[in-house]
N, C-alpha and C positions, 0 to 999 in steps of 0.2 A: 399960411398952417393948413394941414391936410384937412378934408372934410370931416374926418373921422379919426378918434384916437388909434393910433398906430400898435396896440396892444391891447390884450385881454386881461382884465383882473378879477380876481375870485377872491372875495373877502373869507375871512374864517366864520366857520360855524359854531356859535357858541364861545366859550373862552378863547381868546387870544393867545398863541404862543409867540414867544421870541424868534420866530424863524420865517424867513421870506424865501420862497422857492421860484426861481427864474428858470423860463425854458425859452432860450433865445433863438433856437434853431428847427422849430416845428411847425414855423409858418408857412403856409402854402398860397398866399395870396399875391397877386401883382396888381399894382396901381393901373388902371386903365391907360392912362396916357403912355406907359412905356411898355406895355405887355407884348405889343406888337414886334416891339425890336429882339426878343428872345427867340431862339430857337424853339419853333412848338414841339418838336419832338423830344426835346428835352424836357420842357415844361411839362409836358404828360407825364414823365416819369419822377422828375424832381429827387433825382438819386442823392444828392447830399441834405435830404430833409432829415431831421430826427422824429422821425414818424410816430405819431400817437404817443409820445411821452405824456402829454396833457391827460392821456387816458390812463396810462400807467400809474401815474401819480394822482388819479382822482380822489384818492382818500386824504390828500392833505389838509384840504380845507375841513374836514370834519375832525380833525385833530388839533385845530386852531392856527394851521399854519395859513399865510397869504400867499397867494400864487399869482404871479405876472408871465404871462407867455406873449409871444410874438405872433401876430396877424401875418405879416408879409415874408416872403421868402429871404432866406439870407441871400441868395443871387440878387435881390434889390440892393441890400446894405446888410453886411454881417454885424450883428451886434456886439458879439465877442471879439472884434478886433480894435486895435489902436487907433483911433480917429486919424493918425496921420498915416496910418498904414505901416508903421514899424513892425517888423517880423518879429512874432514871439519865440521863434526857435533861429538857429544859425546852424543846425546839424545836416543841412542839405535835403532835408524832406520838402515836399511842394506844401507851401502854405499860400492859400487863397487870399485876395487882396479884402480890403474892406468893402469895397464893391467889386467883386469878382468878375473877371472877364472869360475865366476857365471854370469847369469842375475838376473835382479830384481826380478824374481820368485825363485830364487836360484837352476835353473838349471844349471848343468855343460856344460861349452861352448866347452871342449875338449873332443875328442872321447876316449882320455886315459889321466890319470894324468901323464905320462911320458911326454906329449908334453905341460904341463903348463909352463910357461917361467922361465927360470933361471935368475939370477941375470944379467948374461952376456947377454942373450937374451933382458930383460928388458932395459939393456943400448944401445944395438944396436937398439931398436925400438925408445928410446929417440933420438938417435942421426940421425935417419933417418926419423922419422915422425913428433915428439913432437917438437922438438928443431927449426926446420926451419919453423913452424906454428907461434912460438911465437917471433922467431926474425923476421920475415916477418911484425908481428903486430905492435912490438918495433919500428922497422924502419919506417913504416907508421905513429905511433904516433908522432914521432920524427920529421918527415917532416912537419905534420900538426901543431903542435906546434911550429915550426919556423915560419910557413906562418901566423898562426891565432894567436898564443898566448895561445888559450884555444883548449882543445880538448875533444870530446865524443868518448869513446868506449863503443859499446852497443852489449852485449853478448845475443843471441837469443835461446830460447830453447822450446821445448814442450813436453808435458808429457801424458800419459794416464790419465783419469779423477780419475782413481781409482788404486793406488797401495798400498797393504795392508801392504807390509815389510816396506814402508818408513812412511805412515800414516794411521791410520784408517778410517779417514773421507776422504770424497771426496775433491779434490781439488778444489778451485775456478777457475774462468775464467782464471785470471791473478795473477800473483805474481811478483811485484817489487823486486828485491835485490839489495842493496847498502851496506852491512854487516853493518847495524846499522847505515847509514849516513856517514861511514868512506870512502867511495870510490869517493863520488861525492859530489858537492857543494850543498847548500840548494836548490839554484834557479833552478838548473838541476832537482834535485829530485822533487820539487814542480811542476816543469812544466809538467814532465811525468806523476805524479801522478794525476793532475788536467786535463791532457788531456786523460787519461785511465780509469778515474771514470766516467762511465757512467750509466743511468738507466737500461740499458739492461745486464750490465755484474757485475759480483762480482769482485772485487781486493781487494787482500791483500798485505801488505808491510812487507817484510823480515820474513814472515811466510807462509809455513814452509822452504822457501831457502831465504838465506841472500845473494845468489851468490856465485859462484863456485871459483875455484883457478883462472881462468882468470880474473873476476872481481875483486878479492880482491888484485892479483897481478899487474894489471895493474892501477888501481885506485891510483891518487895521487893529489886529489884537491888542497892541498895547492901549489902544483905547476903548476896548469891549465889542469891536466889529471883527467878528469872524467870518471867514470867505472859505467854502470848499468848491470845488468841482467834481462831479461823478459821472464819468464816461463809462458807458457800459455796451455791450456788442448786441446788435440788435436781433440777433437769433435767440436770445434769452427769452423773447417774449413775442417773436415774430416768426413766421411760418412763409411758406411758400418764395424762398430764396430771399427772406428777409423784408416781404412787401406786403404782408398780411397781418394783422393783429391778431394775436392766438390767445384766446382767452385762459385754455388750459395751460399754456406755457407760461402766461404772464401772471398767473394767481400766486406760486410760490415767490415771484421775483417781488411782486406788490407787497407781500406780506413780509418779505425780508425788507423792504425800504421803509415800510411804515414801521416795524419793530425798531428800526435805524432812528428814525424820528423821534419816535418816543423816547427812546433811550437819550438822544441829545436834549432834547426837551427838559429831560431831567437834569442835566448837568449843567445847563445854560443860568 
């Protein structure tokens, strides 16, 4: 097992709500035994990182939400991929692997192809970094279900406004995913959509993202376990070509997210 826990956990302040917030792609660390295998210029930028989402959602524990977020970069292992690397979509878009070897611009991540992870290395990373994250989520969901009877798992993501290898068009502000209403109840989905739908922002539902493996694997609405994924464009809360957290831009987005969570707490 790794020497340290491969995730950060923030417990609620005060009364606990029946919501767990996951941020699987904000990690920026690399294990010391493999960091030298990656392209140093790419590590310096970490372009595929969901930068500062833990900061954007820092209101969550104050309203009773349990927060878990990744320590390690998705380039070590992607916590939102199927453990057997089964693709999430089949529409021709670029989908990076469980242990990716390229970024979304198709740059090679490793300094030499000899360092690309073998099956044995992928299994090691699953054991050390992937399974502990998923198990902790499952444990918390079980606790909340026992306490409240119904749970919401919210998987938070952000993305550059434009990534041509995924979609030729620019992304909308928000994309709510529930795998075509399979991962959450109608009341949960409708509450989230109604809250996020504002005159100031564009909102898509399941297009082009229906929710990744975390959302699809955790959601079981027939048994009271709801799961939603929210993807948002980084320029909503970042400046300097989506590289710098911007307090002024983030403030209204944080307010909207907090209001959405408070409404969801009211219907669970």
